[in-house]
N, C-alpha and C positions, 0 to 999 in steps of 0.2 A: 320607448327602445333602447335609444340613444344615451338617454339619464342613468337606466336603471342597469344597461352596462357597463358606464362610469361609476355607478354605486358598486357592485359588484367589483370591480377589477380595483375599487379604493380599499372594498373593504378585505379582498385578499390581501391588497398592500399591505395594510394595519399588520395584520395576522400574519406577515412572512416577517415584519417587524420588532413584532411581539417574540417570537421564534427565533428570530436573531439577537435579541436582549436579552431571553434567559438563557440563548450559549453560551453570552459574553462579549460577541461583539462590539468589540471598541468602535469600530467603522460606523457601524449601526446608533451607537449612543452618541459618537461626533457627528452626524447627520441631525440625528434629533436632536439636538443641544443646537446646532449651526440654525435648523427649523422654529425653534421655540424661545428661546434664551429672551429676545428682546420681550415676545409675548410677557413673556413672566415677568418681565422687569416691569411694563408695562400697568401690568397686573399687580406689581408691588407697590410700585409708585404713585398709583390712584388710592391706594388702601391706605398705606402709609406716609406719606406727603414725607420720606425721607429718601435721600438719593442711596447712602451709606447701607440704610438697613434694604433696599430693595437688593440690590446688591449682593448684600449677604445671601439673604432667603433664597436669590436665585441661584446659589451657590450652592446652599445647602438643599436646594428641592433637590438638585441634579445627582447629590451626592447619595442622595436617599433614594434615589430614582434608581443609579444603580445597585447601591447598596440590596435595593431588594426585587432584580429583575423578576429572580424568579418565583416574585409573587403574585407577578402582571397575569392581568386575565388575561384569556382567548375572548373575549365578550365585551369586552369595550372597546375605543379606540385607545393609542395610547397618547393620544394629550388629553381626554378626558381625567384616566388615569394618573397623570404627571399633575393636568391642573389640581387632583381632589388630594396629591400630595402635598403641593405648595400650599392647599390649602392649610393642611393640617400644619405643615411647618412655621407657616406665618401666627398661628393660633397660636401653636407651642412658643415662639420664640416673642410674640406680644405679651401672653401669660409669663412667661420667665421675667419679658421686661418689668412687667407690673410688678412682679413679687422683689426685684433687684427694687426696685422706687420704692416700695412699700417697708422692706428690713431697710432700705436707707432714712424713708424717717422715722420711722422707731430709732433707731441706732442714734439719730440728729436728737430726737426727741429725747432717749436715755441721756444720752450725751449733758442735753441741757441740765435736766435734773442731777444730774453728778454736779457738773458745774455750780446749779444753783447749790446742793448741800454744800459744795467746800465752800463754796463763798459762806452762806452759816457758820459753820463749823470754823473759817477763819475768823469772822470778822465776832464769834462766840471767844475765840481764842483771845484774838486780840482785845479784845474786853478785858478779859481776865488779866490779859498783862497790862491795859493799862491801872485798870485798878489795883492788882498788885503794886504798878511803880508807883503809883500815888501813896499807896498806904507806905511805901516804904521813905517816903517824903520826912522831914525832921516836921514835928508835931503844926509851930508858927508855918511852916511854907505849906505842908498838905491844906491847914485850913486856908490859908490865905488862897490857895489855888483854888482850893472848890469855891471859896464866895465868890472868885474872880468867876470862873471858866466853866460852873456845875449853875451855880446862883445868881449868875450875869448882875452881880454888885460890880457897881466904879469901885475906880482907887479910894476914892473921895470914902465912899462906904464903908470899905472895908477901913481903912487907916481908925476911921471915928471910930467905929464898931471894937477893934483890936486896940483904941491907945495907941495906937503907930503912926509915924507919919507917911503919907503917901508914898514918898521917895525909896522907903522903908517897903512897905506893898510892893513898887513898883520891882524890887530888888529880889525880893519872894520870888514874883509872877515869875520872873525873868530865868533865877537860877532854876526852878521847879520843871520848867518848858525848858532848859538847857538837860538837866539831869532826866525827865521822858525823854527827852528824843535820843538821848545817849543806848539807854535803856531797850527803849522801842524798837532801835534804827540794829537790834544787836536778836530784839526776839524776831525781827520781821524777817532779817536775812537768814536763822537758822528754818523757821516758816517756809 
């Protein structure tokens, strides 16, 4: 009998609390907040393992409850309705975070592809500039440079092949490198 009386009093108190909330009672809302904010925080912390996110979700849940007090049902205790709201707030926030994470990953992948494309374009541009700079060298210097740097011949082999001294080969390579550096330095600066 005592239990039945207590249960009836609790149900009546819950319904009165819901009616006060529906009518916009700030005091009822504050009491509800004081009664449930720690439980909500623990609920969120257990599921998210994040203090900051849990605090944010508690605030969002109470804000959503306050904005939707007119939708509260008389058929369920306010605590049940609050935890339903909290669950939906958490699911929405976790979805939003997952979408942000996915968007960030897609952005990172796109940025990497763009960077690789830029590197490829730069590489192609640089190779064209190098080829053009080599073609602008005087004929004998160009030949010496190509034999040395592109074909891997030694100074002695180049000197024998072109019937010039090793010192001349060395001089041509030195001047070719200086000329190429000068031209490429300007090209790299512009690019």
